[in-house]
matplotlib code that plots the C-alpha trace (Angstrom):
import matplotlib.pyplot as plt

x = [98.1, 95.5, 95.2, 93.4, 93.4, 94.7, 96.3, 96.6, 99.2, 97.9, 94.3, 94.6, 92.5, 94.3, 94.2, 90.6, 89.6, 91.4, 89.8, 86.4, 87.1, 88.3, 85.4, 83.0, 84.6, 84.0, 87.6, 88.6, 90.7, 91.9, 93.7, 96.5, 97.2, 99.9, 97.6, 95.5, 92.7, 91.5, 92.8, 94.9, 97.2, 96.9, 95.1, 97.1, 95.2, 92.3, 90.3, 88.9, 89.3, 86.7, 87.9, 88.1, 84.6, 83.5, 85.2, 83.2, 80.1, 80.8, 80.5, 77.4, 79.0, 79.9, 76.9, 78.4, 81.4, 79.4, 77.3, 80.3, 82.5, 82.5, 82.6, 84.9, 84.8, 88.6, 91.7, 95.2, 98.3, 100.2, 96.8, 93.2, 91.8, 88.0, 86.5, 82.9, 82.4, 83.9, 81.6, 81.2, 78.7, 81.5, 83.0, 84.5, 87.0, 85.5, 87.3, 87.2, 89.8, 91.6, 90.3, 86.7, 87.6, 89.2, 86.2, 83.7, 85.7, 86.1, 82.3, 81.9, 84.6, 82.9, 79.6, 81.3, 82.6, 86.3, 88.3, 90.8, 93.6, 94.5, 97.5, 99.4, 102.8, 104.4, 108.0, 109.0, 107.6, 108.6, 107.4, 107.2, 105.5, 102.1, 101.8, 103.3, 104.0, 103.9, 105.6, 104.3, 105.8, 102.9, 104.0, 101.2, 101.8, 99.6, 99.6, 98.0, 98.1, 98.9, 100.2, 99.6, 101.7, 99.6, 101.7, 103.0, 106.1, 108.3, 106.7, 108.0, 106.5, 108.4, 111.7, 111.1, 110.4, 113.6, 111.9, 114.0, 112.6, 114.5, 113.8, 114.8, 116.0, 114.3, 115.5, 113.4, 110.9, 108.0, 106.9, 103.2, 101.4, 98.2, 98.9, 97.7, 99.0, 98.9, 99.4, 97.1, 98.2, 98.8, 96.1, 96.6, 99.7, 103.0, 106.0, 109.6, 113.0, 112.3, 109.2, 105.4, 104.1, 100.4, 98.2, 94.5, 92.0, 90.7, 87.1, 87.3, 88.1, 91.1, 93.6, 95.8, 97.0, 100.5, 102.7, 106.3, 108.3, 112.0, 113.1, 116.2, 115.6, 117.9, 115.9, 114.2, 112.0, 109.1, 109.9, 109.9, 107.9, 111.2, 112.2, 108.8, 109.0, 112.4, 111.1, 108.1, 110.3, 112.5, 109.5, 107.4, 109.7, 107.9, 106.9, 103.4, 103.7, 103.1, 102.0, 99.8, 100.7, 98.1, 100.1, 103.7, 105.2, 107.2, 107.1, 109.4, 109.5, 111.2, 109.9, 110.3, 108.6, 108.9, 110.7, 108.4, 104.8, 104.9, 107.5, 106.2, 103.1, 103.8, 102.3, 102.4, 99.8, 99.4, 102.3, 104.2, 104.6, 105.1, 105.8, 105.9, 105.2, 101.5, 101.3, 97.8, 96.5, 97.0, 98.5, 95.5, 93.6, 96.4, 96.2, 92.5, 92.7, 95.6, 93.4, 90.5, 92.8, 94.4, 91.4, 89.5, 92.7, 94.1, 90.7, 90.6, 94.1, 93.7, 90.6, 92.3, 90.0, 92.8, 96.5, 99.1, 100.1, 96.9, 98.8, 101.4, 98.8, 98.6, 102.2, 101.8, 98.8, 99.5, 103.2, 103.0, 100.2, 102.2, 105.3, 103.4, 102.2, 105.8, 106.7, 103.8, 104.4, 108.1, 107.1, 104.8, 107.5, 109.9, 107.3, 107.2, 110.9, 111.6, 113.2, 112.3, 113.3, 111.0, 108.2, 108.7, 108.4, 105.3, 103.7, 104.2, 102.8, 99.7, 99.3, 99.4, 96.9, 94.5, 94.1, 91.2, 93.1, 95.9, 93.4, 91.4, 94.5, 96.1, 92.8, 92.0, 95.4, 95.0, 91.5, 92.4, 89.8, 92.3, 93.8, 94.0, 95.5, 97.4, 95.1, 95.9, 94.3, 90.6, 87.7, 88.4, 86.8, 89.3, 91.4, 89.6, 87.0, 83.5, 81.4, 78.4, 75.8, 72.1, 70.7, 67.4, 67.1, 63.8, 62.1, 63.4, 66.0, 69.4, 73.0, 76.1, 77.8, 74.9, 75.9, 79.3, 78.2, 79.2, 82.6, 81.8, 82.6, 79.8, 79.0, 76.7, 74.8, 73.3, 70.5, 72.6, 73.2, 76.8, 77.1, 79.9, 79.7, 81.5, 82.2, 78.5, 79.0, 81.7, 80.3, 77.2, 75.3, 73.0, 70.7, 70.3, 69.4, 71.3, 70.0, 72.5, 76.1, 79.0, 81.5, 85.0, 87.1, 89.5, 88.5, 84.9, 82.1, 82.6, 80.4, 78.8, 79.8, 77.4, 78.7, 81.1, 83.0, 83.6, 86.1, 85.2, 87.4, 85.2, 87.7, 86.7, 88.4, 86.7, 84.3, 82.9, 80.3, 81.6, 84.9, 87.8, 85.6, 86.5, 90.2, 89.7, 87.4, 90.0, 92.8, 91.0, 88.7, 89.9, 90.8, 94.4, 95.4, 95.8]
y = [74.4, 76.5, 75.9, 78.0, 78.2, 81.8, 83.7, 87.5, 89.2, 92.7, 93.8, 97.3, 98.6, 96.6, 93.3, 93.8, 94.6, 91.5, 89.3, 90.5, 89.8, 86.3, 85.6, 86.6, 83.9, 81.3, 81.0, 80.0, 83.0, 84.4, 87.6, 88.0, 91.4, 92.5, 95.2, 93.7, 96.4, 98.3, 101.6, 103.6, 106.2, 109.7, 110.8, 108.8, 108.4, 110.7, 110.1, 107.9, 108.9, 108.4, 105.1, 103.6, 104.7, 103.1, 99.9, 100.0, 100.7, 97.6, 95.6, 97.3, 98.9, 102.4, 104.0, 102.9, 105.1, 108.0, 108.2, 108.9, 111.1, 114.5, 115.0, 117.6, 118.3, 118.6, 116.4, 117.8, 118.0, 121.1, 122.9, 121.9, 120.3, 120.2, 116.8, 117.7, 117.5, 114.0, 111.3, 109.2, 108.9, 109.7, 112.8, 113.9, 113.1, 111.6, 112.8, 110.0, 109.0, 105.7, 104.4, 104.7, 103.2, 100.2, 99.7, 99.8, 97.3, 95.1, 95.1, 93.9, 91.2, 90.0, 89.8, 87.6, 85.3, 85.9, 85.2, 87.9, 86.8, 90.0, 90.4, 88.0, 89.1, 87.2, 86.4, 84.2, 82.2, 78.9, 78.0, 74.6, 73.2, 72.9, 76.0, 78.5, 78.0, 81.1, 81.3, 84.0, 85.8, 84.4, 80.8, 80.1, 78.1, 78.9, 77.3, 78.2, 77.4, 81.0, 84.0, 87.6, 90.3, 93.4, 94.3, 97.7, 99.4, 97.4, 94.2, 91.1, 89.0, 90.8, 90.6, 86.9, 86.1, 87.8, 90.2, 93.2, 96.7, 99.1, 102.8, 106.3, 107.1, 110.0, 113.5, 115.1, 114.2, 115.6, 115.5, 115.0, 115.3, 115.8, 117.8, 120.3, 123.9, 126.5, 129.3, 130.2, 128.1, 129.6, 127.9, 127.2, 127.0, 128.7, 129.0, 129.2, 128.3, 124.8, 124.3, 124.5, 123.7, 123.5, 123.5, 122.8, 122.4, 118.8, 117.8, 118.2, 121.9, 121.7, 119.3, 120.8, 118.7, 119.8, 119.0, 120.3, 120.1, 120.2, 117.6, 115.3, 112.5, 110.2, 110.4, 107.2, 105.9, 107.7, 111.3, 112.6, 115.6, 117.4, 116.9, 118.1, 121.2, 122.1, 121.7, 123.8, 126.6, 126.4, 126.7, 129.2, 130.9, 129.3, 125.9, 127.1, 125.5, 122.1, 119.3, 116.2, 114.5, 112.1, 111.2, 111.8, 110.4, 111.1, 110.3, 110.9, 111.1, 107.8, 106.0, 102.2, 99.4, 95.7, 94.2, 91.2, 91.3, 87.5, 84.9, 81.4, 81.2, 84.5, 87.8, 91.4, 94.2, 97.8, 99.4, 96.1, 96.4, 100.2, 103.2, 106.9, 110.2, 111.0, 113.8, 113.6, 110.9, 108.0, 105.3, 103.7, 104.0, 102.3, 99.4, 98.9, 98.7, 96.2, 94.0, 94.1, 93.3, 90.4, 88.9, 87.3, 86.0, 84.5, 82.9, 81.2, 79.9, 78.7, 76.7, 75.2, 77.1, 78.9, 78.2, 80.0, 82.1, 84.1, 85.7, 87.1, 89.6, 91.0, 92.4, 93.2, 95.4, 96.9, 97.4, 100.2, 101.9, 102.1, 103.2, 106.1, 107.1, 107.0, 109.4, 111.8, 112.0, 112.7, 115.4, 117.0, 116.8, 118.7, 121.4, 121.7, 122.3, 125.7, 128.5, 131.2, 129.2, 126.4, 128.9, 130.2, 126.6, 126.2, 129.3, 127.9, 124.5, 126.3, 128.2, 125.0, 123.2, 126.0, 125.0, 122.6, 119.7, 119.5, 119.9, 116.9, 114.8, 115.3, 115.1, 111.8, 110.5, 111.6, 110.2, 106.8, 107.2, 107.1, 103.7, 101.5, 98.0, 97.0, 94.3, 95.0, 97.0, 97.4, 99.4, 102.4, 100.7, 97.8, 97.7, 100.7, 100.7, 100.0, 103.1, 102.6, 103.1, 103.4, 100.4, 98.5, 94.8, 93.1, 96.5, 97.6, 100.3, 99.0, 100.0, 98.2, 98.2, 96.2, 93.4, 93.2, 92.9, 89.2, 89.8, 87.6, 88.3, 89.7, 89.6, 92.5, 92.3, 95.4, 94.3, 91.8, 88.5, 87.4, 83.8, 82.6, 79.0, 76.5, 79.3, 79.6, 78.2, 80.7, 83.9, 85.9, 86.8, 89.8, 91.2, 94.9, 98.1, 101.3, 104.6, 107.4, 108.3, 106.4, 108.9, 108.2, 110.7, 112.7, 110.8, 111.8, 110.1, 106.6, 104.4, 101.5, 98.1, 95.2, 93.5, 94.1, 91.5, 93.0, 91.3, 91.0, 94.1, 96.2, 96.5, 95.7, 92.5, 92.6, 94.8, 94.1, 92.2, 88.7, 88.5, 87.4, 86.8, 83.1, 83.8, 86.3, 84.0, 81.3, 83.5, 84.7, 81.9, 78.6, 75.9, 74.6, 71.7, 68.3]
z = [121.3, 119.5, 115.8, 113.1, 109.3, 109.5, 112.3, 112.3, 114.5, 115.4, 116.2, 115.0, 112.1, 109.4, 111.4, 112.3, 108.7, 107.4, 110.1, 109.0, 105.3, 106.1, 108.4, 105.6, 103.5, 106.2, 107.3, 110.8, 111.6, 115.0, 116.1, 118.6, 120.1, 122.5, 124.1, 126.8, 126.2, 123.2, 124.6, 122.1, 123.5, 122.0, 118.9, 116.4, 113.1, 112.9, 109.8, 107.0, 103.3, 100.6, 99.3, 102.8, 103.4, 100.2, 101.3, 104.5, 102.5, 100.4, 103.6, 104.8, 107.9, 106.9, 108.7, 112.0, 111.3, 109.8, 113.0, 115.1, 112.9, 111.4, 107.7, 106.0, 102.2, 101.9, 101.8, 102.2, 100.1, 101.3, 101.0, 101.4, 98.3, 97.8, 96.9, 97.3, 93.5, 93.2, 91.9, 95.0, 97.8, 100.2, 98.8, 102.1, 104.8, 107.9, 111.1, 113.6, 116.2, 115.7, 119.0, 117.8, 114.4, 116.1, 118.4, 115.6, 113.6, 116.7, 117.1, 113.5, 113.9, 117.2, 115.3, 112.8, 115.6, 115.3, 118.5, 119.7, 122.0, 123.8, 126.0, 123.7, 122.4, 119.5, 120.1, 117.2, 114.3, 112.8, 109.3, 107.7, 104.6, 106.2, 108.3, 110.8, 114.5, 116.7, 120.1, 122.5, 125.5, 127.6, 127.0, 124.5, 121.4, 118.4, 115.0, 111.7, 108.0, 107.3, 109.4, 108.5, 110.3, 110.9, 113.9, 113.0, 111.8, 114.2, 113.2, 115.0, 112.2, 109.5, 111.4, 112.3, 108.7, 107.6, 105.2, 104.3, 105.0, 102.8, 102.5, 103.8, 107.3, 109.2, 108.4, 111.1, 113.8, 115.8, 119.4, 119.9, 123.2, 125.1, 128.2, 130.7, 130.7, 133.5, 131.0, 128.1, 125.0, 121.6, 119.6, 115.9, 113.8, 114.8, 112.4, 113.6, 112.2, 113.4, 111.3, 111.8, 115.3, 116.4, 119.4, 119.8, 122.7, 122.9, 123.5, 127.3, 126.9, 129.2, 127.7, 124.9, 121.9, 120.8, 117.8, 117.9, 114.6, 114.0, 116.6, 116.5, 113.9, 115.9, 119.1, 120.2, 122.9, 124.6, 125.4, 128.9, 130.2, 130.7, 127.0, 125.9, 128.1, 126.7, 123.1, 123.9, 125.2, 122.1, 119.8, 121.8, 124.3, 127.2, 128.4, 129.3, 132.7, 131.0, 133.3, 133.6, 130.3, 129.2, 126.2, 125.0, 121.8, 118.8, 115.1, 112.2, 108.4, 108.0, 105.0, 104.5, 102.6, 102.8, 99.9, 99.9, 101.2, 101.3, 102.3, 102.2, 104.4, 106.1, 104.7, 105.7, 105.6, 107.0, 108.8, 109.0, 105.2, 104.9, 107.1, 106.3, 107.9, 108.7, 106.1, 104.6, 107.0, 104.6, 106.8, 108.4, 105.1, 103.2, 105.7, 105.4, 101.7, 101.9, 104.0, 101.6, 98.7, 100.5, 102.3, 99.5, 97.8, 101.0, 101.8, 98.4, 98.7, 102.3, 101.3, 98.2, 95.9, 94.1, 93.5, 95.7, 92.7, 93.3, 96.3, 93.9, 92.8, 96.3, 96.2, 92.5, 93.2, 96.6, 96.6, 93.9, 95.8, 99.0, 97.2, 95.8, 99.3, 100.6, 97.8, 98.3, 102.1, 101.5, 99.0, 101.5, 104.2, 101.9, 101.5, 105.3, 105.7, 107.4, 105.4, 102.9, 99.9, 100.8, 101.4, 97.8, 96.5, 98.6, 97.1, 93.6, 94.6, 96.1, 92.9, 90.9, 93.1, 92.8, 89.1, 88.4, 86.8, 89.4, 92.2, 90.9, 90.3, 93.7, 95.6, 93.9, 94.9, 98.6, 98.9, 97.3, 94.5, 91.7, 92.4, 89.3, 89.4, 86.2, 84.8, 81.1, 78.4, 77.9, 79.2, 81.4, 84.3, 84.2, 87.4, 89.0, 91.8, 90.6, 91.3, 93.6, 90.8, 91.4, 89.5, 89.2, 89.9, 89.2, 89.1, 92.5, 93.2, 94.4, 94.8, 93.4, 96.8, 98.4, 96.1, 97.8, 101.4, 101.5, 99.8, 96.8, 93.1, 91.1, 87.4, 86.7, 83.5, 82.1, 79.7, 77.8, 79.5, 79.6, 80.9, 83.3, 82.2, 84.5, 87.0, 87.9, 91.4, 92.2, 90.8, 91.8, 88.6, 88.7, 86.0, 86.4, 84.6, 84.7, 83.4, 83.8, 83.3, 85.0, 86.3, 87.4, 89.5, 87.3, 84.1, 83.9, 82.1, 80.7, 78.6, 80.5, 79.1, 78.6, 81.7, 84.5, 86.6, 90.1, 92.5, 96.2, 96.9, 94.6, 91.7, 88.2, 86.8, 83.4, 81.5, 78.0, 76.0, 76.6, 74.8, 77.0, 80.1, 80.3, 80.4, 83.2, 85.2, 84.8, 86.0, 89.1, 90.1, 88.8, 91.2, 91.4, 89.2, 90.7]

ax = plt.figure().add_subplot(projection="3d")
ax.plot(x, y, z, "-o")
ax.set_aspect("equal")
plt.show()
């Protein structure tokens, strides 16, 4: 039997990010992954939004991703929305295939010494008062104090834990493929009564990536080449002599969200906690940010440094964020419905988004830069991501994000020392100077407070001149009673 403090089922982007967060906290964590290799079929997720890039920057690894991707100044909600004027170092979308994202995260996790049990399929889980037992199809028995399901939309962990997954059934579906064509493809978008289809040449110059809209929402399983050829002919009037499929799959606009992100010692993150259509490319990014929110909290609870009630804040903060993504993807899907009446609606939405304030509002939502956790009333920074300000520490230039590389909480004092008292062994205290204007997306300029308490996930837990700090430190970083 293999035993760990925390076990993660699923070594996709969410599971890998969570493993890294836990390893930075000194946790004995391991990953189990059904795939025997890191190969990812097809293109799947294809980009990292601004907030995800900031999260990677907070851990000091963003340059690895930037070196392999292509930056674009726009995000999409029905139309392209420019974010190049947003106050962030990463005011762009980074186009990068999911397989490369996973490999770069896996390299980081390997450097941190996290074991990955590949070719291991979770069949069932059994929870008791002290931990979770995991039975695998390969006959292995694993045990951990805590189990996190990062195992996708069909999550075995979620089903075994008996967590409800309510939501909306699919109203339509798409076929997606990477194929060879004997005839010349019709590159770009193609509108029919079925919806908007697309074709593009892939990097090898020969393979064609195809997305076909308007498919049967009840269809299941992997599509056959014959099914794909029939759908091609229905959309384009020819099957283009399609052959040699490298990848064939389908996706739908089903939208579901776990009713509970935690049940006892079992938690969910990423697609195991929420599924939706890929409109706007938000799914992978949502999972990464789930992991960063959960990691430091679970580490503290697992080590007995905080009470289990700290984990309640994971659902309280992340469930509303995912619920909003479900709604915005459904709204984008409606705007893609075929028909003249929908096109008229789309024209009005396009006109609206051409205006400055709506453009900023929707672009901040799609990039993840507008997220604010409900932490009460107070300074405008409270609950929001701390900007990566250029600061001065001991006379030398520095950046705020470099203070978060080790995933520890930081009290940043700007010229007026605010003490943390009995929490001094749990909080990194930094004296800094800042000369400039602090800008927040959509909101604009905000006054810099005397001090800021930054959580390990980069969100502001407190901002002020000292009043109320002890209460906040107690709420987030006190040890359990008894």
